[in-house]
VOGU-3710 file (C-alpha; in Angstrom, 3 decimals, decimal comma):
1> masnlhnrsi> -28,330/-16,611/-13,261  -28,805/-14,080/-10,475  -25,892/-15,282/-8,307  -24,270/-11,842/-8,538  -27,065/-10,605/-6,253  -25,904/-12,755/-3,320  -25,957/-10,731/-0,079  -27,120/-7,639/-1,987  -29,739/-5,141/-0,835  -32,468/-3,972/-3,215
11> tsvdsltape> -33,538/-0,549/-2,020  -34,872/0,870/-5,294  -35,275/0,029/-8,960  -31,973/1,844/-9,420  -30,337/-0,883/-7,287  -30,632/-3,289/-10,220  -28,976/-3,350/-13,624  -30,877/-4,445/-16,715  -29,147/-7,887/-16,765  -30,007/-8,357/-13,078
21> irallelard> -33,656/-7,499/-13,735  -33,737/-10,034/-16,569  -32,108/-12,665/-14,365  -34,637/-12,109/-11,574  -37,513/-12,362/-14,051  -36,161/-15,648/-15,398  -35,687/-16,989/-11,884  -39,211/-15,891/-10,915  -40,609/-17,670/-13,971  -38,789/-20,876/-13,004
31> lksakrggye> -39,896/-20,637/-9,379  -43,507/-20,052/-10,451  -43,381/-23,136/-12,660  -41,851/-25,184/-9,846  -44,518/-24,115/-7,348  -47,331/-24,885/-9,753  -45,727/-28,152/-10,795  -45,148/-29,322/-7,232  -41,381/-29,666/-7,571  -40,170/-26,532/-5,784
41> iprlsgqnia> -36,951/-27,016/-3,804  -36,593/-24,995/-0,563  -33,265/-23,158/-0,596  -33,667/-20,945/2,468  -34,215/-23,459/5,267  -33,226/-22,090/8,664  -33,064/-18,477/7,545  -34,938/-15,689/9,339  -36,339/-12,547/7,729  -37,635/-9,439/9,509
51> lifekdstrt> -40,625/-7,709/7,904  -40,920/-4,060/9,002  -44,160/-2,343/8,008  -44,706/1,329/8,794  -47,463/1,205/6,154  -50,077/-1,530/6,133  -50,077/-3,950/3,237  -51,890/-6,858/1,633  -49,760/-7,963/-1,348  -46,296/-7,054/-0,034
61> rsgfevaahd> -46,774/-8,726/3,339  -48,463/-11,797/1,875  -45,890/-12,015/-0,904  -42,942/-12,021/1,490  -44,571/-14,396/3,968  -45,650/-16,983/1,396  -42,409/-16,733/-0,569  -40,331/-17,232/2,577  -42,510/-20,128/3,778  -42,294/-21,896/0,419
71> qgahvtymgp> -38,525/-21,638/0,551  -38,248/-22,844/4,158  -37,473/-19,508/5,806  -39,166/-17,947/8,833  -40,456/-14,376/9,083  -41,106/-11,994/11,959  -43,690/-9,315/11,208  -43,317/-5,896/12,847  -46,325/-3,676/12,180  -46,688/0,094/12,503
81> sgshigvses> -46,662/-0,139/16,303  -44,700/-3,361/16,654  -41,202/-1,986/17,269  -39,293/1,049/18,531  -38,015/1,883/15,048  -37,923/5,616/14,399  -39,751/6,432/17,660  -37,499/5,621/20,593  -34,716/3,987/18,590  -33,027/5,335/15,487
91> irdtarvlgr> -33,120/3,563/12,146  -29,364/3,090/12,342  -29,503/1,477/15,792  -32,411/-0,735/14,756  -30,450/-1,861/11,699  -27,481/-2,902/13,821  -29,709/-4,876/16,183  -31,805/-6,639/13,555  -28,780/-7,377/11,406  -27,398/-9,527/14,234
101> lfdaiefrgy> -30,647/-11,467/14,615  -31,938/-11,857/11,063  -30,559/-12,961/7,727  -32,458/-10,245/5,825  -34,813/-7,310/6,421  -37,775/-6,040/4,414  -38,916/-2,453/4,980  -42,172/-0,839/3,854  -42,579/2,744/4,937  -42,332/6,379/4,015
111> gqsdvetlaa> -38,788/7,696/3,675  -36,370/6,342/1,081  -33,579/7,448/3,398  -34,861/4,993/6,033  -34,475/1,930/3,830  -31,089/3,206/2,632  -29,956/3,642/6,253  -31,087/0,118/7,101  -29,115/-1,234/4,159  -26,019/0,752/5,086
121> hagvpvyngl> -25,882/-0,480/8,692  -27,638/-3,876/8,962  -24,906/-5,992/7,408  -27,547/-8,210/5,774  -29,672/-7,772/2,631  -32,418/-5,153/2,943  -35,401/-5,040/0,577  -37,614/-2,070/-0,190  -41,252/-3,183/0,088  -42,367/0,370/-0,815
131> tedshptqil> -41,277/3,887/0,036  -42,435/7,276/-1,168  -39,689/7,113/-3,824  -39,610/3,554/-5,101  -41,436/0,213/-5,296  -38,971/-2,260/-6,828  -40,776/-5,507/-5,995  -43,897/-4,206/-7,733  -41,960/-3,296/-10,879  -40,504/-6,789/-11,143
141> adfmtmreyt> -44,003/-8,271/-10,834  -45,301/-5,859/-13,476  -42,588/-6,727/-15,970  -43,077/-10,438/-15,309  -46,797/-10,054/-15,996  -46,175/-8,079/-19,179  -43,935/-10,845/-20,472  -46,635/-13,399/-19,765  -49,218/-11,505/-21,825  -47,293/-10,705/-24,981
151> hkhlsdmkfc> -44,802/-12,462/-27,245  -42,698/-9,300/-27,300  -39,441/-8,666/-25,499  -39,636/-5,913/-22,876  -37,637/-3,663/-25,181  -40,336/-4,008/-27,855  -43,261/-3,183/-25,564  -45,139/0,082/-25,491  -47,120/1,025/-22,406  -48,739/4,035/-20,818
161> flgdghnnma> -49,113/5,089/-17,205  -52,061/7,415/-16,576  -52,668/9,538/-13,484  -50,246/10,994/-10,967  -46,986/11,089/-12,898  -45,069/12,163/-9,807  -45,959/9,263/-7,514  -43,683/6,368/-6,600  -45,262/3,965/-9,085  -44,943/6,282/-12,087
171> rslavgaakm> -41,337/7,055/-11,237  -40,459/3,406/-10,528  -42,019/2,270/-13,790  -40,096/5,002/-15,600  -36,758/3,906/-14,143  -37,485/0,269/-14,943  -38,586/1,106/-18,486  -35,515/3,263/-19,050  -33,195/0,471/-17,927  -34,960/-2,164/-20,049
181> gmdltiaspe> -35,232/-0,125/-23,241  -39,025/0,135/-23,189  -41,414/2,669/-24,713  -43,324/4,399/-21,911  -45,605/7,414/-22,016  -46,652/8,973/-18,713  -49,975/10,757/-19,129  -50,591/13,291/-16,392  -51,190/16,981/-15,769  -48,000/18,984/-16,185
191> srrpdaafia> -48,138/19,916/-12,508  -47,873/16,228/-11,525  -44,811/15,331/-13,573  -41,425/14,468/-12,022  -38,894/17,220/-11,505  -36,173/18,138/-13,992  -33,450/16,227/-12,128  -35,423/12,992/-12,292  -36,219/13,492/-15,983  -32,492/14,013/-16,626
201> hlaalsapsg> -31,799/10,788/-14,734  -34,252/8,958/-17,024  -32,517/10,389/-20,072  -29,148/9,131/-18,833  -30,567/5,645/-18,249  -32,322/5,615/-21,631  -29,277/6,552/-23,699  -27,603/3,104/-23,600  -30,855/1,100/-23,624  -32,672/2,946/-26,390
211> aqirfesdpk> -35,728/3,505/-24,198  -38,324/6,098/-25,128  -39,799/7,860/-22,080  -42,360/10,559/-22,872  -44,640/12,863/-20,887  -48,008/13,769/-22,362  -50,988/15,772/-21,132  -53,568/14,416/-23,600  -54,590/10,882/-22,532  -55,880/9,911/-25,984
221> vavdkadfly> -52,557/10,798/-27,566  -50,650/9,030/-24,795  -52,382/5,653/-25,142  -51,967/5,274/-28,917  -50,932/1,705/-29,834  -50,095/0,846/-26,205  -49,789/-2,817/-25,254  -50,648/-2,012/-21,624  -52,464/0,803/-19,829  -51,394/1,173/-16,206
231> tdvwlsmged> -52,806/3,335/-13,433  -52,632/3,816/-9,680  -54,678/5,589/-7,013  -54,890/9,356/-7,356  -53,913/10,052/-3,744  -51,224/7,915/-2,142  -51,211/6,528/1,378  -50,018/9,212/3,760  -51,008/12,190/1,604  -53,316/14,828/3,070
241> ptlwqariem> -56,940/13,641/2,551  -58,061/17,257/2,144  -56,407/17,090/-1,293  -59,060/14,702/-2,656  -61,289/17,307/-4,312  -58,463/19,061/-6,138  -56,844/15,762/-7,120  -60,115/14,341/-8,478  -60,710/17,446/-10,587  -57,144/17,225/-11,880
251> mkpyqitaal> -57,113/13,472/-12,581  -60,615/12,809/-13,902  -59,514/13,132/-17,579  -56,993/10,326/-16,953  -59,514/7,788/-15,664  -59,179/4,550/-17,629  -62,519/3,824/-19,273  -63,635/1,433/-21,996  -63,458/4,353/-24,431  -59,842/5,068/-23,475
261> maatgnphtk> -58,953/1,377/-23,849  -60,446/1,494/-27,356  -58,510/4,679/-28,132  -55,280/2,665/-28,126  -56,273/1,222/-31,502  -54,810/-2,052/-30,217  -57,414/-4,801/-29,637  -54,955/-6,686/-27,422  -54,284/-3,867/-24,922  -54,297/-5,075/-21,310
271> fmhclpsfhn> -55,158/-3,135/-18,168  -52,793/-3,084/-15,171  -52,969/-1,705/-11,642  -50,719/-2,246/-8,598  -53,774/-2,368/-6,257  -55,692/-1,569/-4,168  -58,009/0,117/-6,649  -61,000/2,416/-6,206  -63,134/1,030/-9,041  -66,474/0,755/-7,213
281> tetkmgrdih> -68,211/1,658/-3,939  -67,554/-1,639/-2,143  -64,959/-0,105/0,178  -65,286/2,504/2,898  -63,130/4,868/0,864  -65,134/4,199/-2,282  -68,412/4,952/-0,518  -66,986/8,078/1,054  -65,781/9,387/-2,306  -69,170/8,597/-3,856
291> drfgldamev> -71,012/10,414/-1,086  -68,745/13,466/-1,261  -68,088/13,764/-4,983  -70,664/11,565/-6,726  -68,095/9,240/-8,309  -68,775/5,499/-8,628  -65,109/4,907/-9,532  -61,887/6,866/-9,601  -58,748/5,899/-11,498  -60,476/3,090/-13,454
301> tdevfegpas> -64,085/2,193/-14,138  -65,498/-1,046/-12,836  -66,212/-2,078/-16,423  -62,515/-2,061/-17,283  -61,306/-3,415/-13,936  -63,627/-6,428/-14,141  -63,344/-6,766/-17,918  -61,461/-9,321/-20,023  -58,494/-6,996/-20,590  -57,754/-6,715/-16,851
311> ivfdqaenrm> -54,700/-8,647/-15,657  -54,455/-7,069/-12,213  -54,749/-10,309/-10,268  -51,973/-11,906/-12,286  -49,859/-8,933/-11,245  -50,873/-9,507/-7,630  -49,880/-13,181/-7,751  -46,598/-12,370/-9,442  -45,641/-10,141/-6,510  -45,009/-13,355/-4,585
321> htikailvat> -43,030/-15,062/-7,350  -40,740/-12,087/-7,946  -40,253/-11,525/-4,213  -39,306/-15,186/-3,954  -36,778/-14,693/-6,738  -35,234/-11,809/-4,797  -34,985/-13,906/-1,633  -33,441/-16,882/-3,421  -31,021/-14,746/-5,435  -29,772/-12,781/-2,413
331> ls> -29,853/-15,423/0,321  -29,439/-18,942/-1,102
//
């Protein structure tokens, strides 16, 4: 179904049309069933994939490595200090070298322009594993997970993102929702909403799909009747850590608590998070925030994160299945 993606790069959610997103989700579902059923057929034997990581990762790296291995491909991991890229060799030159050695390239880093430059000059498919602008492989996993937890079509789902409405996850979810005709409310302070140009872009995408994309300051209004509540960390990797105090004060009303889950009025509402999450003090960051600001949790309470409505680890698993769908659709 996704054969039209052969040899294509996926550098943002905007790289994909609504039919292509649906095709990838169907392919991911089939590949997940095949893996679990023990009848998966490797389609990428002999292929080599470069994994470039300017930012460290758990789910993206593991997802690409396991997906490639299952399909018979080999990967070469290049960590933050594992290549000359961007330091003593330009992105464009690196693209032209790696494109001659590898069948595809994954890039996880900071600048959207970097992944776009790789795609323009490598001559092989390039995949965005996360940039400051977009996180397409996460969005596919999120939509796959949503479909697994409700009988509704994506276009009938209502969900709410709470927190930093300007970060890459909020904006990526908004683009995906606009393309798929979904009902999304982004609950955030007005100062952390996307700019006017991006909001206009969402409106243009929503016109043919019938999507409803809203921005709301009151979290209790935003979550009404939502099928899913979604959040992310309040300060993204690479942002100035001196911003923590101001960001905590700004975002505290948007913390997902049991009371906010109940405020949806929907007993079937599920909780989602792209991970990692600061929901307790079991991490160095969590302990530091507790010591400095007295918080046991940030964007979500431990009660919700560990509760029966949480589907975050299904999301995490589905990163691998949707990444595998991308690899098979573009390379096989």
